[in-house]
N, C-alpha and C positions, 0 to 999 in steps of 0.2 A: 485118916486116913481118908488120901483123896478118890472117891472112885472111880473111874472112866465110863464116858458115856457108852453108852449099846453102838457098835458098829450095824451103820446100814449105807449100803449097795449103792452109788449114785446112778442114775437116774441111765449115763453110758453103759454104766455096764451092767446093769440088770440084762440080763439074757434074753428080758422080750422087749426090749427097747434096742436090741444088734438090727438092722435092717437085712433083709436078706439077699443075695446073692443078684437074685430075678427081677428082685425091685431097682436093682442098682442100673443092671442091663439098659432098663427099659426106661428110666431117667436117663440115662448118656445115649440112645437114642431119639429120643425125646429131644433132648436139647439138639443132636448134630443136626437133625432136621431140620428145628427152629435156626438155629446156626444158617444150613443153608436157603433155608425161606428168607430165612431175611436179606442175604446175600442177591437171590436170584431179584425182590423186588427188589435192593438197589440196584440194582446192574440196569433194572429195565426202567427206573425213574431215571440212571443216566442217562440209559436210549435215547426216552423217550423227548427227553429235556432239551438234551445237549445236542444229540447226534439227529436230529429228527428230518432236514435237508437231506444230509446224506442215505440215510436209509428211504427216504421217501422215489431219490433218483433210483438207488438199487431197486427197488421195487416195480419204478417205473420202465424200467430195462428191460425187464422180464416180461413186462403184462404189455408195455405202450412200443409202437415203432411209430417210426416215417417212414415212410411214403411215397413214393413215386405218382403222380398220376399226367398220366402221359397223354400226348397229344400230337394232332396227326402234322405232317410238313406242309407246307404252301403247294399248290398245288400251281403246274405246267399249265399253261394251252396255250393254243395258238390264236392268230390276228382275232378270229370269231367267235371263240370261246369257245373252244371243241379241245375237253382233256387229250394232253400229251402226255405229264404223269401226273397219278395219285395216290397217295396213298393209301392201302384199305386196313383195318383192323385181321389184324391175327395174335394167336395165342402164343406164348413160348412155356416149356414146363422146367421147372427146377425143384431141384432135390432139397434135403438137410438130412444130408447120412446117418446122422444122432441117433433123428429120431424116424427114419424110415421103418416101416414097420408093413412086410408085405405078405399076401401069403397064396404059396407058390400057384395057384388058377390069378388070383388078382394081376402076381408081375407076368406073368403069360399073358392076358390081357393086355396089360399095359406097355409090355413089349411088341405087340401084335400092333399096337394104333402109335405107337412111335419108332417102328419101322426097324425093328432090332429081335436079336434073336434073346432068350428070358437068358442066358446064357454071358452076354455081350452085354446088355441091359444091368445084369448083377455086376459083372464087371467093372461098368463105368462110375458106377455110382461106390463100389466099396473099394477104387483106387484111390478115394481122396475122404478116410474118414473122419480127420478135424476138423476138416470145410462148415462152414454151416450154410454153403449155396453152390449148386453142381448145376448149368444147364444139362435139361437130356436131350431137350431139340424145341428149335425155334424155327417162328414160321407156320406156324401150325393153323387150320385151314377153325373157326369156330365151333363149325361140328365137330371136330375130331377129338378139341376142349372139352366140350361137353360131356362128350363118353368119357371123357378121360377125368373131370371129375367125380361124374356120376360111378367112379368106383369107389371113392371116399376112402384113399388109402394114406395113410398114418403118415407124417411128414411129408408129402409132396405138394407145389404148391404151384397155380396158376398163373401167367400175368401177362396183362395186356400192354399190347405192342402194336406198329403199326409196322409194313411193307409194300417199297415202291413198285406200283405196277403201271406200264408202256403201252397205252391201249393198242398205238401206232406201230410198237416194236421196230422192225429194221428201218423201219422207212425214215422216222427221224434219232436212230439210237446214236451216231453220231457227235452231234449237236446237243442233244439234250446229257448225255453222258449217263452214269448214274450211280447209284449208293450202296452200299452197302449192308451189312446184314444190322447193324447199327441204327441202320437209314438216312445216314449223313453221305453229303455229294462226294464222289469222286472222281469222275471225270467230267468232261464239259460244261453245257450250264448248270447244273447238280450243284457242282463245284464253283463256276463262279459267283452264284450266286445262293451260297448256301447261309451267307449273316441270313440275308430278308430270308431264306426258306426256311430255316430252323425252327421250331416250334418253341416253345418256351414251356417248358416243363413244372408243371402247378407240384407243391409237397401238402400231404394231411398227415392227420397225428389218428391214430386207427388202434381198437383194444384186439388183443391174441388171447389166446387161449393157450397151454403152456405147451404146444404142439404147434401153435406157430401159424392155427387157424385165423382167420377174418374173426372179429364176433359184433364189430360196430365204429365205423367212426366218428371220433370223438370230435375231430377241428379243422379245421381248412386256414390254413396261414398264408396259401403262396397260388391260386389263379393257377389253373393250364391255359396258355394259350396256343395255337395255330398258328404255323408263318405264315405269311405272306402270298397273296397269287401274282404270279408271273404271268404276262400275256407277251408271249414270244409275236415277233412282224412276221412270221411264215405264217402261209395260207397250206392248211394244211392237202386240201384238195389236188394244189398245185403239187405238193409237195409228195404225195401217192403217185403222184399219175407218174413225174419224173423219175420217180422210181421204178420204179415199174420199165418207161426206157430205156433208163441206163444197164438194170441188169437184163431185158430182152439182147441191148446192142453185145454184151460181156458174152453172152450167150451165143448170138450169130456170129460176129468177129474174134471169140476167142482171147480176148481181151485182159488183160489183166486187172482193170479195174477202168471206173468212166466218173466220174465230178461233175455237177453241176451247176452254177449260182447264178441266182434271178434277183434282180435288185428293183425297185419301184423308181425310177425314172426321179418322181417329182417329191417324193419324200427321203430318198436314202433308205429307204428300210427294204431288209432282204424278205424277199419273197419263197423262197426256196433256198434252202444249202440244202446238200445231199450228195453220195458215195456210195459206191456201189462195188464190189458185195460188201453187206456188211453182218451186224450180231445182233442179237437179239436181247438186250441189255433184260429181259423176263429172265434168261438161263445165265446165273451167274460162273458159269463153264467155261461161257462164249466171252466176258469182260475181261477179254485177254487177247492180244497180237494185232497184228495191221489192221486187222478188219476195224479197229473201235477209230484209229486212228480221221480226224474229221480233215480230209485231204484240202477240202477250199480252203483251207486257213494252214497247215499242218505242212502243205507237199509243195515243194518249187519244182518248179517246172522253167524250163528255156520257151519264148514263147513265140517262135517261129514268125510266119509271115504273120499271124495276125498284130504284132507289133509294127507292121508294116504302113498301117492306118494312120499312127504316130510320129512316124519316118515324115508319112505324106504333110498330117500337121506341121510338123517342124519346118518346112520346106514353103509351103504358104506362106507361115508365119512368117521367114523371111522377108521375104513380099520379091526374092528372086524368082520363086516361077508362081504360075495358076494353072488352075486347072490344063487348061490347054497350051500350057508347052508342052514343047516337040522332046522327042528322046529317043532316040537313034539306039535301039536293043542290039543293031548286028552284028558279030554272024547269031547270034544268038549264045554266044560267051564273049568274057572281059577278064584283060590279065588285069592283076593290081600286082606286085613288084613280082615272086615268084610261082602267087597264087590264081587258078583261074576262078572264075563266077560263072554257073550257067543255067540257062532257063532249062526250063525242062524241051519245050519247044521253042525255036526260033519265034519270034513273035515281029522283026525289022522296026522300024517307025512307029512308036505311039505319040499315046499322048501319054498329060501327066495322070489324069484319069486310068487310063486305059493299061498303066504300068499297074496302077492299084487292080484294076481286073484281072487281068493275066498273071496278076504275083509275081511280076517279073522279076527276078534278082539280079536279072544286071542294070534292066534302070533303076530298082532302088538304088544299088550300090553305085552309079554315074550324078544323081542327082546327091545322094547324103556325103558325097565326096568332094561335090562343087560349095559343101559348105562347114565352116569349124566343127569340130566334134566337140565343142563345149554348147552348140546350140542343140546335136540332138542331144545327150543326156542337158540338159536345162529343163528341155518339154518331155521331157521321163522322167524327171524328178517333179517338173509344176503336178503336174499328175496323178503323183504319187506311188510310181512303178520304184520297185526294190526298197521300198521304202513299210512301216508299218501301218496299217491301218487305224490298227489303236482299237480294237473292239474289243469287250471284256475277256472274251474267249482264252483259258489256257493253254499254252503251247503256240499261240501264233506268232508265223514264220516273217519277218523282215523282207526276206529278198535280197536281191544283189545288182546294184549298183556300176558299175567299174568306174578308176578315174579318165580322165577323156586321154583313149589311146595318141599316142603317136606314132603307130604304124597303120597307114591308106589299111591295109584288110582287116586289123581287127576294127575299124572303125566302121566299115563298112557291112561287116558281119552284125554287129549290132543293128544297122539300118534293118536287116529280116533277119532278126529277132536271137541271134547267136550271141554268147558271151555275156548275158542276164539275165536273173532268176526272178521269178515273181509266182504268188500265188493266183490261182483261180477270182479271190473273190479282189484282190488287187487290180488286177485283167479286167474285172465286170465291174468295177467301180472309176476305171480311166472310161471307162466307154462310156458310161453314164454321164461321167464329168462330161465328153464330147457332145451327147444327147440333149446336156442341157443348156447348149448353149459357154459352154468354154466355164460353167460356174461351177465347181465343184464343192459340196456340201458330205456333212460325216453319212457313212451309214448306221444302220441300228438293225442290233440282231433284236429288241424289244417294240411293239406298237407302241406308235407314238397319240399324245394324246392331240385331240385336235385343236387347230392354229397354231401347233408347235412353231417357233420359232428359231428359223435353221441358221445356222454360221455359216456364210457362203463365201467364197474365196474366189475370185475369176483368175483361172487360170490360163486361160486361151481366149486373143479376139474373138469376140460374139461373129468375125464377120469369117474366120479361118474357120472356126468349127462348125458353122450352118456349108459352107463349100466342102468344108472331108465330110460331113455327112451326106452330099449331095454326091460326090465323089466314089460313094460305100454302096449307096442306090447297084454302081456300078456292075458290084461285084455277084451282086444279085441278080443279074437279067442273065437271059440265056448262054451269051456268049461268057459269062462270070465264072469263076471254082464256086461261086456258093450257090446256084441254081439251084439244089437240093433241097436250102432250106427258103425260097420264096413259100410266103402264107398266102394263099388265096385269098381277096379281099383285104390285106396292107402292105405297105410298103418297106419293106424292109432293109436296112442296112446294113454291112457287115463282114467278115471277113474269116476266111479257111486260114488254116493254120497246118503244117507238115516238119515235125520236128523228130531229127535224127540223137539215138537214145545213145547216151555215154556208157562205151562199157570198161573191162579194165585195160583197154589198147584205144582207149581213144572213142570216137565215135562209130556206134555198127552201124553199117550198113542195112543191116537186115531186124534192127526192130527201130519201134516208131512214136512219135503220140500225136494223136491225129487232134487239129479243135477248129472249134466255130464259135467264132464273139459277135456278136449283131444286137442289134436296134431296131425296136417293132412299136409304133409307127413310125412313119419318118416325121409328118407332117406336124403331129403334136407327140413328140416320144415317150412311152407309159415305162415299157419294160427294156434292160437293157440284162443279155443273158450270155453267158460264158460257157462252154462245154468242153471237157475233158476226158478224152479217152485213149488209155494210153494203153502200148505196145496190141494193138492189133493184129489179126492175121499179114500175112506180107500181100496176100491175095488184093485184100483193100484196106490200104495201112491209110489213105488220102484222109484230110480236116473234110471235103467236101464229098468224101462218101460216106466217108462214117459217121463224123460228130455234125454234118449240118443235116440229115434226116433227124435227127433229135430235137436239134434245135424246130424245126420246123413243125414235128410235132407236142410239144414242149407247149412252148412258147403261144402256140393256134391255141393251147386248150386251154390255157391260161387267158389268154385276149376274150375269150368266151367264157371265163366265170367271172373275168369282170369288171364281164358288159363295156370292153373297151370296142367303141363306134369303127367302121370300117374307116380306112383312109383314101384306099385304092380301087374304086369302084368301076374302073375301066373297063 
């Protein structure tokens, strides 16, 4: 009989070998934590090894910034180095709305410094909550910026900028123009020379904290460079004196405007170019409207009797006339077809030079009608009348010369300044050409270097130019219409002009433009100057009464300032 072995419970079946549920849970949790740790470690290794560049860039984007290094715009000076336009440091206040945090007291102080109410400032900050940069105020003085910085408000930043300042203000406003709030040229020579004047903005990398505040500079990779300095041809002493004279004339004669251009005959440099009324370019609210126009270059006028100078030039150049040629202007009127040309006073028999000094329309008409109309217009054209001077100034007008007229009356009216249009600068340039012996040289708005070689063009025979110049001195004599332009100690050659203004129904008999164009001295000509006074009152509107005294005062002062020796010591 086989005996069975006694039964023994296996190790797994013993009560003592069974795992406690708490132990199972502990082991499970430990296993999960182990797997999680392994996963995180794997991810970290993956990021550090394969995505290093990406993560570094993302981190830098939150701590490193590329910021501008501002620099100043080039200075504009007059010919003597006196500042006309300079850039001064100012500050802009900006905010990051998502980071902005200010206590009510801080907000109140900030609003007061910025010129806002607390409610308006809060509204301005909150109206664009998703933007990271909003200007609160620009053009603040360093003192105000310093007070704002002391508030230490989170999310508020200060940026250094530059703002244009014009020390001469009204005196040079139409010539220099102005810049916008970003210091970029918008008008005048500020616009013309924008590329030369504007600075090169620098770049640097900086470290910032999480609120966007500067911690330190890391490196510079584009240096800042200021704009070029530009010296203009004008003399600010003459410019300022001329402006005051024009302002006084406007007040005295209730005129609409007045303009003066002065050219250095020897170099073509413009020593003064001024219009009144003017505007203050330091006040942006004034930088618009008619007062911003540089009338010397942008406004066109019929030159009136000032053009008679070149009618005489044309006659002398034809060799058909001499200064002593006799012209009978009796009885003070001259019928041309259906039209009647009149003189203010009957002058009888005159020499050619007396025709100019008396400003006889009858005499000038008879002289010019004795020659083909092409002769007169060619002289005008050679002198640059009705054509652009090609200055770099924006908006310079070209003027207008008509084709040779077939109508004799139209031919005659051209000879005494109607039917064509010129700018004051064109007229001054023509007189400068006459004064230089008939040689035309370019005009310049910038100061020329010493020993500059000029492009010269002879447009009038020298003997004709000298004869015309001597004839012009008769206009300034006591018997001439320009006697009020006489400058003690100096010989002056010049011509008055009075023009009717074109209205809606033709020439208005009650509105006039007074002009004077002159050259001083005569023996060694230095200055050619033109004055235009638009619509003075009807009691005094003739060029000899209104414009000639301005010439005497301004040119007399300029001769003194430039140390030009007298040529008339008699």
